[in-house]
C-alpha positions in Angstrom: -19.3 -16.1 -10.1 -18.0 -12.9 -11.8 -15.1 -11.7 -9.7 -15.1 -8.3 -11.4 -18.2 -7.5 -9.4 -15.9 -6.9 -6.4 -14.3 -4.0 -8.3 -17.5 -2.0 -7.7 -16.8 -1.9 -3.9 -15.1 1.2 -2.8 -11.5 1.0 -1.5 -8.8 3.5 -0.7 -5.0 3.1 -0.8 -3.2 3.3 2.6 0.1 2.6 4.2 -0.3 0.7 7.5 2.7 1.2 9.7 3.9 0.0 13.1 7.1 -0.7 15.0 9.4 -3.7 14.5 11.6 -3.8 17.6 12.0 0.0 17.5 12.3 0.4 13.8 9.4 1.6 11.6 7.9 -0.8 9.1 4.7 -1.2 7.2 2.8 -2.3 4.1 0.2 -1.1 1.6 -3.4 -1.9 2.3 -6.6 -1.2 0.5 -9.1 -2.7 2.9 -9.6 -0.4 5.8 -12.9 1.0 7.1 -14.3 2.9 10.1 -16.5 0.6 12.1 -17.8 2.9 14.9 -17.7 6.6 15.6 -17.8 6.7 19.4 -15.4 5.3 20.4 -13.8 5.6 16.9 -12.7 2.2 15.7 -11.1 1.2 12.4 -10.3 -2.2 10.9 -7.6 -3.2 8.5 -7.0 -6.5 6.7 -3.4 -7.6 6.5 -2.2 -10.8 4.8 -0.6 -13.3 7.1 2.4 -13.6 4.8 3.1 -9.9 5.2 5.8 -9.2 7.8 3.7 -6.2 9.0 1.1 -8.6 10.2 3.5 -10.1 12.7 4.8 -6.7 13.8 1.3 -5.3 14.4 0.5 -8.3 16.5 3.7 -7.9 18.5 3.4 -4.1 18.9 -0.3 -3.9 19.6 -0.7 -0.7 17.6 -0.8 0.5 14.0 -1.1 3.7 12.1 -3.1 4.3 8.9 -1.7 6.8 6.5 -4.2 7.8 3.8 -2.5 8.4 0.5 -3.8 11.2 -1.8 -3.9 11.4 -5.6 -0.7 13.4 -5.6 1.2 11.1 -3.3 4.5 9.8 -4.8 3.6 6.4 -6.5 7.0 5.1 -5.4 5.6 4.8 -1.9 3.3 2.1 -3.2 6.2 0.3 -4.7 8.4 0.6 -1.6 5.7 -0.6 0.8 3.6 -2.8 -1.4 6.1 -4.9 -3.4 8.9 -5.5 -0.9 9.1 -7.3 2.4 10.0 -5.6 5.7 12.0 -8.8 6.5 14.4 -7.9 3.7 14.5 -4.1 3.6 14.0 -1.1 5.8 11.0 0.4 3.9 11.2 3.7 5.7 14.7 4.4 4.6 14.7 7.6 2.6 10.9 8.1 3.1 9.9 11.2 5.0 7.8 10.4 8.1 6.9 11.7 11.5 6.2 10.0 14.8 2.6 10.9 15.7 0.9 9.5 18.8 4.0 7.4 19.2 3.6 5.7 15.7 5.4 6.2 12.4 3.2 8.2 9.9 4.0 8.9 6.3 4.4 12.7 5.6 3.1 12.4 2.0 -0.5 11.6 3.1 -3.7 13.5 3.4 -4.7 12.1 6.8 -3.6 9.6 9.4 -5.3 7.5 12.1 -3.3 5.9 14.9 -4.9 2.9 16.6 -4.5 0.5 19.5 -5.4 -3.1 18.6 -8.5 -4.1 20.6 -9.5 -7.2 18.7 -8.7 -9.4 15.7 -10.3 -11.9 13.4 -8.5 -14.6 11.6 -9.4 -15.7 8.0 -7.7 -18.4 6.0 -5.2 -15.8 4.5 -5.6 -12.5 6.4 -5.9 -11.1 9.9 -8.5 -8.4 10.4 -7.2 -6.1 13.1 -9.7 -3.9 14.9 -8.2 -0.8 16.3 -9.5 2.0 18.6 -8.3 5.4 17.5 -5.8 7.1 19.8 -5.1 10.0 17.5 -6.0 11.3 14.0 -5.5 14.4 12.0 -5.5 15.8 8.4 -2.2 16.5 6.7 -1.8 17.6 3.1 -4.7 18.9 1.0 -5.7 16.6 -1.8 -8.4 14.0 -2.7 -7.8 10.6 -1.1 -6.4 8.1 -3.6 -9.0 5.5 -4.3 -8.3 2.0 -5.5 -10.1 2.7 -8.7 -7.9 5.8 -9.3 -4.8 3.8 -8.6 -5.8 1.3 -11.3 -7.4 3.5 -13.9 -5.2 6.6 -13.7 -1.8 5.3 -12.4 -2.2 2.0 -14.1 -1.1 0.3 -10.9 -1.0 -3.4 -10.2 -2.2 -5.3 -7.1 0.3 -7.1 -4.9 -0.4 -10.8 -4.6 -0.8 -10.5 -0.8 -3.6 -7.9 -1.1 -7.1 -9.1 -0.1 -8.4 -7.8 -3.5 -5.8 -9.5 -5.7 -7.0 -11.2 -8.9 -4.7 -12.8 -11.3 -4.4 -10.9 -14.6 -3.8 -12.1 -18.1 -0.1 -12.0 -19.1 1.1 -9.0 -21.1 1.1 -9.3 -24.8 4.4 -10.4 -26.4 6.8 -7.6 -27.1 5.7 -5.6 -24.1 8.1 -4.4 -21.4 7.0 -5.4 -17.9 8.3 -4.3 -14.5 9.6 -7.4 -12.7 8.8 -5.8 -9.4 5.2 -4.7 -9.6 4.0 -6.0 -13.0 3.4 -2.6 -14.6 3.3 -2.8 -18.4 4.9 0.1 -20.2 2.6 1.6 -22.8 4.1 5.0 -23.4 4.5 6.8 -26.7 8.3 6.7 -26.6 10.0 3.4 -27.4 11.1 1.7 -24.2 14.7 1.4 -25.5 14.8 5.2 -26.0 13.8 6.1 -22.4 16.5 7.9 -20.5 18.4 5.9 -17.8 16.8 8.2 -15.2 13.3 7.0 -16.1 11.6 4.9 -13.3 8.5 2.8 -13.1 5.6 5.1 -12.5 4.0 2.6 -10.1 6.8 1.3 -7.9 9.6 3.7 -8.6 12.1 1.0 -9.7 14.7 1.8 -12.4 14.4 1.0 -16.0 16.8 -2.0 -15.7 14.2 -4.1 -13.8 11.9 -4.2 -16.8 11.8 -7.3 -18.9 10.5 -7.9 -22.4 7.8 -10.5 -22.6 
């Protein structure tokens, strides 16, 4: 089986958020689809190892923030490569409470849902939610999974349903220890300013390691 065939499926890039005992939390997801239009229902697939999975199950609600092509890539690093068990992911991230759920401001649309059903797979929980509110926010084309990989050169977190192991970076390359991004810029890595950050996860230069 050629696993690359799955790359032909269309995906977006979303931040799925909910409440953790009154504090906002969430994670990046790329598997979310509308199931029905009336009533409007949406499903999302969340890895069982993600802290957000437990929080959605406990809260019974989730919000889907649709990232756009101009969204700050650091959002993906903050929500996709760190655990809500260890850090407060919303700290320093502008958000609003909409339909009683935390929604990222830097998104082109959002959908808030009440969980009405769930399906368990070996590694993921598929939550089915009935929409209780939705609206468009900023202008901009939604960020697709293909755009994230081909333009932003982003990497996939291991807990993502579409994760596929990639070949290790060639020797001599500088690799982000957080998200796995390989630096391939024209400027020598050693000559980058201290203010430079990973374009995928927003982490500082010091987290890069030479392979």
